[in-house]
DONUPA-327956 format. One line per field, with one value per residue (C-alpha): residue number from 1; chain; x, y, z. Coordinates in steps of 0.2 Angstrom, whole numbers, plus 5000, padded with zeros to 4 digits. Each point is the difference from the previous one (the first is absolute). Last residue first. Layout:
<nodes>
zamar <- NUM	...
nulum <- A	...
u <- X	...
v <- Y	...
w <- Z	...
</nodes>
This chain:
<nodes>
zamar <- 309	308	307	306	305	304	303	302	301	300	299	298	297	296	295	294	293	292	291	290	289	288	287	286	285	284	283	282	281	280	279	278	277	276	275	274	273	272	271	270	269	268	267	266	265	264	263	262	261	260	259	258	257	256	255	254	253	252	251	250	249	248	247	246	245	244	243	242	241	240	239	238	237	236	235	234	233	232	231	230	229	228	227	226	225	224	223	222	221	220	219	218	217	216	215	214	213	212	211	210	209	208	207	206	205	204	203	202	201	200	199	198	197	196	195	194	193	192	191	190	189	188	187	186	185	184	183	182	181	180	179	178	177	176	175	174	173	172	171	170	169	168	167	166	165	164	163	162	161	160	159	158	157	156	155	154	153	152	151	150	149	148	147	146	145	144	143	142	141	140	139	138	137	136	135	134	133	132	131	130	129	128	127	126	125	124	123	122	121	120	119	118	117	116	115	114	113	112	111	110	109	108	107	106	105	104	103	102	101	100	99	98	97	96	95	94	93	92	91	90	89	88	87	86	85	84	83	82	81	80	79	78	77	76	75	74	73	72	71	70	69	68	67	66	65	64	63	62	61	60	59	58	57	56	55	54	53	52	51	50	49	48	47	46	45	44	43	42	41	40	39	38	37	36	35	34	33	32	31	30	29	28	27	26	25	24	23	22	21	20	19	18	17	16	15	14	13	12	11	10	9	8	7	6	5	4	3	2	1
nulum <- A	A	A	A	A	A	A	A	A	A	A	A	A	A	A	A	A	A	A	A	A	A	A	A	A	A	A	A	A	A	A	A	A	A	A	A	A	A	A	A	A	A	A	A	A	A	A	A	A	A	A	A	A	A	A	A	A	A	A	A	A	A	A	A	A	A	A	A	A	A	A	A	A	A	A	A	A	A	A	A	A	A	A	A	A	A	A	A	A	A	A	A	A	A	A	A	A	A	A	A	A	A	A	A	A	A	A	A	A	A	A	A	A	A	A	A	A	A	A	A	A	A	A	A	A	A	A	A	A	A	A	A	A	A	A	A	A	A	A	A	A	A	A	A	A	A	A	A	A	A	A	A	A	A	A	A	A	A	A	A	A	A	A	A	A	A	A	A	A	A	A	A	A	A	A	A	A	A	A	A	A	A	A	A	A	A	A	A	A	A	A	A	A	A	A	A	A	A	A	A	A	A	A	A	A	A	A	A	A	A	A	A	A	A	A	A	A	A	A	A	A	A	A	A	A	A	A	A	A	A	A	A	A	A	A	A	A	A	A	A	A	A	A	A	A	A	A	A	A	A	A	A	A	A	A	A	A	A	A	A	A	A	A	A	A	A	A	A	A	A	A	A	A	A	A	A	A	A	A	A	A	A	A	A	A	A	A	A	A	A	A	A	A	A	A	A	A	A	A	A	A	A	A	A	A	A	A	A	A
u <- 5126	4987	5003	4986	5007	5004	4981	4995	5012	4998	4981	5002	5006	4984	4989	5008	4997	4982	4999	5007	4987	4985	5004	5003	4983	4992	5008	4992	4984	5000	5005	4986	4987	5005	5001	4982	4992	4982	4992	4994	5017	5010	4990	5003	5018	5002	4991	5012	5015	4999	4989	4996	4983	5000	4987	5004	5019	4996	4990	5012	5015	5001	5013	5011	4998	5003	5016	5006	4995	5012	5015	4990	4993	5017	5008	4988	5005	5018	4999	5001	5018	5004	4988	5006	5019	5004	4985	4992	5016	5007	4985	5000	5017	5013	5004	5008	4985	4988	5011	5000	4981	4998	5012	4991	4983	4985	4998	5001	4983	4992	5009	4994	4982	4999	5008	4988	4985	5006	5004	4983	4992	5011	4995	4982	5003	5012	4987	4991	5016	5006	4984	5001	5019	4999	4994	5014	5012	4994	4991	5001	4984	4990	4996	4982	4993	5013	5006	4995	4983	4991	4984	5005	5018	5004	4983	4993	5017	5004	4983	5001	5017	4997	4984	5009	5014	4989	4999	5004	5019	4999	4990	5011	5015	4991	4996	5017	5009	4989	5003	5018	5000	4990	5011	5000	5017	5010	5015	4990	4987	5014	5008	4984	4994	5016	5001	4982	5002	5016	4999	4981	5003	5016	4991	4985	5011	5009	4984	4993	5016	5000	4982	5003	5016	4990	4987	5008	5014	4989	4988	5015	5008	4983	5001	4983	4994	4981	5002	5014	5018	5015	5010	5016	5016	5009	4998	4981	5000	5006	4990	4984	5004	5004	4983	4991	5008	4996	4982	4998	4998	4985	5002	5017	4998	5003	4991	4985	5000	5000	4987	4988	5003	4996	4985	4992	4998	4982	4990	4997	5017	5014	5010	4984	5004	5017	5006	4984	4996	5009	5017	5009	5014	5005	4998	5002	5013	5010	5000	5006	5013	5006	5001	5011	5011	5004	5003	5011	5010	5000	5011	5014	4999	5001	5015	5009	4996	5006	5016	5003	4996
v <- 5000	5012	5019	5013	5017	5003	5001	4998	4986	4991	5000	4993	4983	4999	5004	4987	4986	5006	4999	4982	4994	5008	4994	4982	5001	5005	4985	4989	5008	4995	4982	4998	5007	4988	4985	5004	4999	5001	5006	5016	5002	4997	5012	5014	4996	5001	5016	5007	4992	5010	5001	5018	5004	5018	4998	4982	5004	5014	4990	4985	5011	4998	4987	5008	5017	4993	4991	5017	5010	4993	5009	5016	5002	4997	5011	5014	4998	5001	5015	5014	4998	5002	5013	5012	4999	4998	5006	5012	5008	5000	5008	5013	5005	4998	5016	4992	5005	4990	4984	5003	5002	4984	4991	5006	4993	5011	4994	4982	5001	5009	4988	4985	5005	5005	4984	4990	5009	4998	4982	4997	5008	4990	4984	5004	5004	4986	4989	5014	5009	4983	4997	5017	4999	4982	5004	5012	4986	4988	4984	4991	4990	5017	5010	5007	5017	5006	5018	5018	4994	5014	4991	4981	4999	5016	5002	4982	4992	5013	4998	4981	4999	5013	4991	4983	5006	5005	5019	5007	4998	5010	5014	5001	5002	5014	5009	4999	5004	5015	5006	4999	5009	5014	5003	4992	4991	5006	4989	4985	5002	5001	4985	4990	5005	4994	4984	4995	5005	4991	4986	4996	5000	4989	4988	4999	4997	4987	4992	5000	4992	4987	4996	4996	4991	4988	4995	4989	4994	4996	4989	4992	4995	4994	4987	4995	4982	5005	4997	5014	4996	5002	5015	4992	5010	4986	5008	5000	4982	4995	5014	4992	4982	5006	5010	4984	4990	5014	4999	4982	4988	4996	5016	4996	5010	4986	4987	5010	5004	4981	4996	5014	4995	4982	5004	5009	5019	5005	5007	5018	5002	4989	5012	5007	4994	4991	5011	4995	5013	5011	5007	4997	4988	5010	5018	5002	4986	5004	5019	4996	4988	5013	5013	4989	4993	5018	5007	4985	5004	5019	5000	4992	5014	5013	4992	5000	5018	5004	4991	5009	5017
w <- 5078	4993	5001	5001	5004	4982	4996	4982	4995	5017	4998	4982	5007	5011	4985	4990	5013	5001	4981	5001	5013	4992	4982	5007	5009	4983	4992	5013	4997	4982	5004	5014	4988	4986	5011	5007	4984	5008	4983	5009	5009	4984	4990	5013	5001	4981	5000	5012	4992	4984	4984	5000	4995	5007	5014	5004	5001	5012	5011	5001	5002	5019	5001	4987	5009	5017	4994	4994	5015	5012	4992	4996	5018	5008	4987	5005	5019	4996	4987	5013	5003	4981	4997	5013	4997	4982	4990	5013	5006	4982	4993	5014	4995	5014	5010	5015	5010	4988	5003	5019	5000	4991	5011	5016	4995	4996	4982	5006	5007	4985	4988	5009	5002	4981	4995	5010	4993	4982	5003	5006	4985	4988	5009	4997	4982	4995	4992	4991	4995	4993	4991	4992	4995	4994	4982	4997	5005	4988	5006	4984	5004	5000	5015	5002	4999	4988	5004	4997	4992	5010	5004	4999	5005	5011	5008	5001	5004	5012	5009	4999	5007	5014	5006	4999	5011	5014	5003	5017	4998	4984	5007	5015	4988	4991	5016	5007	4984	4997	5018	4998	4983	5007	5015	5017	4997	4985	5001	5006	4985	4987	5008	5001	4983	4992	5010	4995	4982	4997	5012	4996	4982	5001	5011	4988	4985	5010	5005	4982	4993	5014	4997	4982	5003	5012	4989	4986	5010	5015	4989	4992	5017	5006	4986	4993	5005	5002	5019	4999	5000	5011	5005	4994	5004	5008	5017	4996	4996	5018	5007	4993	5005	5018	5000	4995	5014	5012	4994	5003	4985	4989	4991	4994	4984	4988	5012	5001	4982	4995	5013	4994	4982	5004	5010	4985	5003	5004	4986	4996	4992	5005	5011	5008	5017	5001	5014	5010	5012	5013	4998	5016	4993	4985	5004	5018	5003	4985	5004	5018	4994	4987	5013	5012	4986	4994	5017	5004	4985	5000	5016	4990	4988	5014	5007	4984	4997	5017	4998	4983	5007
</nodes>
């Protein structure tokens, strides 16, 4: 296991460099227009300011030289500064925890509700509960996130006053339940369907019939034998979904007034702050890579037949 972990960590290095290079080229180099447009109000920026900023951000050098400077600062923990002089580290430090809290709440909601619905549906296939899960998950998949968000906000927050329609700056856990449900609704539907299919297939396996023939209680058969072997595809979805939730939170954050990285990325794109966009996406890439590694390690814990050497 230790040798495998070391090998996987070493494999992350070229993947990280390659993805950051692609992101840097797409966002920083290929963004059309003047990067200094609008930075000095309605008037064009003075030539001295443009020359100073061009030298500071190495805009007069080839893109690969710019990328080398960026990676050098990145490995030192410095994401750089915006054109206005604000540290990108401070921007990320103020926005990233909010999105991380929202994504973790959404991940917990989709795991608990989705897995429970999928297991119960798989155990009672073709019954009323199974049909209810299939219809409700299809409904969630068909509706866009912004429709679900506005609908729940209007019903639960404005009409029925069950929850607050927006999230305060304190971001209490009770305030994040509704936005978390909205953010994780589509993934929750997919997890329920994948868990249902996996439970239904593994229920007909020989080891399940053997456990039942031995007289084991059905709760132990499901909880120890059936569920453990059926969790692998679900864990794959959950592990890769954390980065997707954080990257796709821009709509949910806008609906519920959450000051996270989604709104930060949107404002950075509109103001052509490419350095901020690149830095936030780089963090999301790291989340994806580390979660994929964690999922691979969990495979061995869930299935004894999987061994890493």
